[in-house]
PLY file of the C-alpha trace (Angstrom):
ply
format ascii 1.0
element vertex 92
property float x
property float y
property float z
element edge 91
property int vertex1
property int vertex2
end_header
-38.30 -26.38 6.88
-41.41 -24.25 6.52
-41.46 -22.36 9.83
-37.84 -21.30 10.09
-36.82 -18.69 12.60
-33.59 -16.90 11.82
-31.32 -16.96 14.86
-28.25 -15.33 13.31
-26.59 -15.12 9.92
-26.77 -18.56 8.35
-28.41 -20.24 11.36
-32.13 -21.08 11.42
-34.36 -22.79 14.00
-37.30 -25.04 13.09
-39.02 -26.69 16.05
-36.42 -28.88 17.79
-33.76 -28.74 15.09
-31.24 -26.02 14.18
-30.23 -25.73 10.53
-26.99 -24.14 9.41
-26.68 -22.71 5.94
-23.84 -24.42 4.14
-20.86 -22.29 3.18
-20.08 -24.77 0.40
-23.18 -23.65 -1.48
-22.15 -20.04 -1.01
-18.64 -20.75 -2.31
-20.08 -22.58 -5.32
-22.37 -19.63 -6.08
-19.46 -17.22 -5.80
-17.32 -19.29 -8.16
-20.18 -19.48 -10.66
-20.65 -15.70 -10.46
-16.93 -15.12 -11.01
-16.97 -17.30 -14.12
-20.00 -15.49 -15.54
-18.67 -11.99 -14.99
-15.03 -12.61 -15.98
-14.15 -11.03 -12.63
-11.91 -13.98 -11.76
-9.81 -13.34 -14.88
-9.35 -9.72 -13.82
-8.21 -10.82 -10.37
-5.70 -13.29 -11.82
-4.41 -10.66 -14.23
-3.94 -8.11 -11.46
-2.12 -10.66 -9.30
0.19 -11.57 -12.15
0.87 -8.09 -13.57
0.75 -5.65 -10.67
2.42 -5.04 -7.34
1.03 -2.96 -4.48
3.00 -0.76 -2.10
1.41 0.75 1.00
2.57 4.02 2.50
1.78 4.70 6.16
1.89 8.36 7.16
1.52 9.63 10.73
-1.15 12.32 11.04
0.49 14.21 13.91
4.08 14.34 12.66
3.65 14.50 8.88
0.64 16.71 8.12
2.53 18.46 5.31
2.85 15.19 3.38
-0.84 14.43 3.89
-1.82 17.90 2.67
0.35 17.60 -0.45
-0.98 14.15 -1.31
-4.57 15.35 -0.84
-3.90 18.28 -3.20
-2.39 15.97 -5.82
-5.25 13.49 -5.44
-7.66 16.20 -6.57
-5.45 17.10 -9.58
-4.12 13.86 -11.05
-4.25 11.26 -8.31
-1.60 10.64 -5.71
-0.45 7.37 -7.26
0.32 9.17 -10.51
2.08 11.92 -8.56
4.29 9.45 -6.67
5.11 7.54 -9.87
6.09 10.80 -11.58
8.38 11.75 -8.67
10.08 8.33 -8.79
10.59 8.54 -12.57
12.08 12.04 -12.21
14.43 10.69 -9.55
15.48 7.78 -11.78
16.27 10.15 -14.67
18.69 12.19 -12.53
0 1
1 2
2 3
3 4
4 5
5 6
6 7
7 8
8 9
9 10
10 11
11 12
12 13
13 14
14 15
15 16
16 17
17 18
18 19
19 20
20 21
21 22
22 23
23 24
24 25
25 26
26 27
27 28
28 29
29 30
30 31
31 32
32 33
33 34
34 35
35 36
36 37
37 38
38 39
39 40
40 41
41 42
42 43
43 44
44 45
45 46
46 47
47 48
48 49
49 50
50 51
51 52
52 53
53 54
54 55
55 56
56 57
57 58
58 59
59 60
60 61
61 62
62 63
63 64
64 65
65 66
66 67
67 68
68 69
69 70
70 71
71 72
72 73
73 74
74 75
75 76
76 77
77 78
78 79
79 80
80 81
81 82
82 83
83 84
84 85
85 86
86 87
87 88
88 89
89 90
90 91
């Protein structure tokens, strides 16, 4: 495998034979990296302790909402702003 010619990502050509780079090795390297960096623990913790909500806003019909969220993002962050509005609503 000295004179390899890269054909595309993960695929190499050497003479008459084509070699494919194994994804198993890549997965093993990724798992090893996750263990070293404690990143996997962070991912598990986030999965267990958090929940994500996505808000889809139409640019053409709701530009006022977009403008307000952009203003709040610069001040305190729009997630904090939305959480504060919800807590104020709960207290009523």
